[in-house]
N, C-alpha and C positions, 0 to 999 in steps of 0.2 A: 547319557550323552558323553562321548569320548572327548578328550582334550582337543583333538584336531578339529572335530565337528564344532566344538564350542568356539574355538579360535576363528574358524571360517564364518560361522553365523555372527560372531561378534564384529568381525570386519565388515560383513555385509550389512549388519545393523547400522553401522556408522554411515555407510554409503547410502542405504535406503532412507535414512533420516535426513542426511545433508543434501543429497543430489536433488530430490524433488523440491525442497525449500529454495535452493539456489535457482533452479530452473523457473519456478513460479515467480520468484522475485525479479528475475531478469525480464520475464514477460511483462510484469507490471511496470518495470523501469522503462521498457520500450513503449508502453501505452502512454507515457508522459511525453508526447511527441515534440512539443514546441519548446517548453522551458524545463529542461532537465534539472532535477533537484541535486544539490551537492552530494557527491558520492560519499564523502565522509559522514555526513549527517544521515544518509540512508543506511550506511553500515552500522552506525551507532543505534539507529532505530531498530534494525534487525537484531542486533545483539541484546538490546534491552528486552525484546520479546523472548529471546533464547535463554537468558539467564535470570536477571532480577525479577522479571514478570513471573516466571515459573516458580521461583522460590517464594515470592510473596503470595502467589495463588495457592500453593501447597499449604503454606502457613495459615492463610485465611480460611481455606476449606477445612483444615483440621480443627481450627478453633470453632468455626460456626457449625461444624458437624457434631460437636460434643453434645449439645442438647438433644439432637435427634437420636444419637446413639443411646442416650439414657432413657428416652421415652418410647422407642420402638425396638422391635426385633431387628437383628442385623440386616436381613434382606430389605426390609422396609426402610431402614435408616440409610442404606446405600442407595436405594432408589430415589429417596428424597434428596439426598446430597448430590447425586449425579444430575438429577433433572432440574433442581431448583437452586441449590447452593452454588454448585460449580459455575453455571452460567453467570450468576450475579457477580461472584468473586472474580472470575477470569476476565469478564468484559470490563469490570470496573478497574482492575489492575492495568489492563492494556489501555483503557480509556484515559486513565490518569497520565500515562506516558504521552499519548497523543495530545492531551491538553497542555502538558508542559512544553511540548514542541511548539504548539500554537502560541503560547505565551512568550517563550524565550526566542523563538525564530519567526515572529509574526510576519516579517517581510517575505518569508518563503511560502506563505499560504496565499497564493494568488487566486484560488478558486476551489471548486469541488474536487477537481481532478487531483490537486496536490494533497488534499485530505485523504482521498482514496489511496494514493500511493503510500503515504506515511502509515496509514492504518493497516494496509495490506502487508507492508514489510514487517511491522510489529507482529501481526498475526502469523506470518510464515516463520518468523524466528521462534515464536512460541510453539508452533506446530512441530518444528524440527526437534526441539528438545522433548516435547511431550510424546511424539512418535517414537523417539529413541527409548524412552522409559517403557512404553507399552511393548515395544519389540523385545526389549530385554526380558520383560516379564513373560512374554509368550515363549521366548527361547528357553527360559528356565523351567517353565511349567509344561509346555506342550511339545517341544521339539521343533523340527524343521517344518512339518506340515502346518501346524498352528502358526508358526512364525510367518510363513509365506502368506497365509490367509490374512493375517493382520497387516502385512505390508500392502497387499492389494487394496484392502478396505480403507486403511488410514491414509495412504499416500496417493492413491488413484481415485477410488470411488468417492471418498470424502476428503481428498487432499487439499481442496481449496477452502475448507470450512472456516478455519481460524482467520485466514486472510479476508474472507467475506464478512465475518462478524465484526472484525476491527475496522474494515474499510467502511462499514456503515457508520461507525462512530466518527471516523475521519471525514466522511462525506458531510455529516452534520456540522462539524467545525469549519470545513471548507465553505459551506454555504453561509455560515455565520460571518466569515471573513469578507464576503462580497455583498451581502444584502444591505440595503439601506434602511430596512425596517427594524426598529429597535426591538420590537416584540419577537420577531423571527430570529434576530441575532442572539437573544438570550434563550429563546425556547428551543431552537433547533438542536443544540448539542445534547441536552438531557433527553429529548425525544428520540434522537438517534441512538443514544446509549440504551434506552428502554427497548427500542426496536431490535438492537443487536442482542440484548439479553433474551428477548422473546424468541427470535429466530434460533439462537443457540439452545434455548430450553426445549423448543419443539424438536430439534434434532436429537438431543439427548433422551428426551422422553420417548420418542418414537422408536429409536434404536433399542432402548431398554425393553420396551414392550415387544419389539420384534423377536427378541430372544425366545419368547413363549408362543407368540401368535403368528409371527412371520410377516403378515401383510403390512403392519405399521411401518416397515422399512420403506414402503412406497411414499409414505408421508414425508419421511426424511429426505428422500431423493428429490421429490418435488420442491420441498422447502429449501433445500440447499442449492440445487441446480437452477431452480426458478429465481432464487436470490442472485446467483451469479449472472443469469441472463439479464435481470433488471440492472445490475451494476454495469454490465457491458453497454447497455443502452444509455445509461448515464454518461459513460465514458465517451460514447459517440457524440452525444449532445454537447459534452464539454469540449471536444475537439472543434466542433462547429463554432461554439461560443468563443473559444480562445482565438481562433482564426479571425473572427469578426472584430475582436479587440485589436489585433495587429493591423487589419485592413484599415480600421478607423484611425488608429493612433499614428501609424507610419505614413499615411497619405500626406500630411503636412511636411514630412521630412523630404518627400520628393520635390515638393514646391520649393523648399528651402535649399535644395541641392545636395543634401547629405546622402540621399539614395537616388540612384537612377531609376527610371521606370522599369528596366529589366530586373534590377536588384530588388525592387519593391515586389514585383510579381513573383520572383523566386522565393523571397523570404516569407511571403504570405501563403505559400503553397508547400505542404510537406513533401509531396512528390517531387516538385522541382528542387527543393532543398537537397533531398537525397541524391537526385540526379546530378546536381552541381558539385556536390562533395565527391561522388564517385568519378565524375569527369575530371575534377582537379587531381584526384589520386592517380588516375590512369595516364593523364597527360604530363603532370608535373611532379608527382610523387607525394609522399606522406606529409612533408612539410607544408606544401600548398593546400592539401586537403584539410589539414588542421587549421590553417588560416581561414579558409572558407567556412569551416564549421564554426570557428570562433566569431566570424563576422555575422553569421546567421544567429548565433546565440546572443551576441550583443544587441542586434536589432530587436530580437525578441525581448530581452531585458529592458530595452528602452521603451518598447510598446507597453509592457506590463507596468513599468514604473510610471509612465504617463497616465495610464488608466487609474492607478492608485492615487496619483496626484489630482486627477480630475475629481475623485471622490473626497480627497482631503486637500483642498487648494492652499491651506495655510501651513502645510507641513514642509518646513524648511529642509529637513533631511531628504525628503523626496525630491525637492527641487534640485538639491545638490546631486542626488543620484541620477536624475535625468541629464543634467549637464555632464556628469562624469561619463555616462554611457554614450553621449554624443561625441565627446572627445575621443574615447576609446574606439568608437566605430570609425571615425574619420582616420585615426591612426592605423588601424588594421586594414582599412580600405586602401590607404596609400601603400602599405606593404604588399598587398595583393597586386596592385597595379605595377609595382616595380619588379615583381618576381617573374 
């Protein structure tokens, strides 16, 4: 391979690794319709998956792979490491990060959807770096043809894999954050981690077998895209659940005069919210659109804080948060009416 071709493929490798991860992350960000997570925290989550998680996973797989390398021939050792060791190490490393987010930023976990978002972002960061490493290897060993094949397989056919695996773990923690059942609260996260490891292991095992037999690739496709379909169903159910929270918690604010009936109907409908924000942008410009968006976000924050307070009525911090959101909401509303 000539220097020019190497430079071209190297540049394309960066683009082919980064662009899909960014696009997939933006789609997941959009799926969090009502209460967007802090952008800074999402970026940190993505970067954890892209750098520390990869390094820890490589180290863990190397150490745990040593016994298998000494007991088996190289092909068998690689098969065991890829099918069993890698899923355990990689999902554990990513899972620890999601757990730390849950413990350090507990107030950001309002439900299953938040767990899915944080989990998927870690997974896409991990996939970005891992895909880059695989593409560099393909470029060095097989040239442009092999490189292109790896791009299609890893970023398109199986491009959602790591996001799916980690989102399963996040879903378990999100469920733990909202359930009132103590057994489910403690049991859901480890069960979700086990499920993520199993789904990951089935993918790696079937793709490894497909190199010789071909047909096992169908198992991997059903395993991965079936998992994505189930995850999307959970997202749809989460949208309905979050909307019901807002309908319930904001209704008293209409009676108290903080929200008008029209504002209430707009805030509790994603379609009306988007319409109101675009309407403000077209009629009064970007500044008013931002105020309307902030108004909708504060109303959502108020509803979610009230829901958490309902579950923990003695939490003084939540009481202060509810009062704060009411004050901020009234202030923004006054600015909207004056503009």
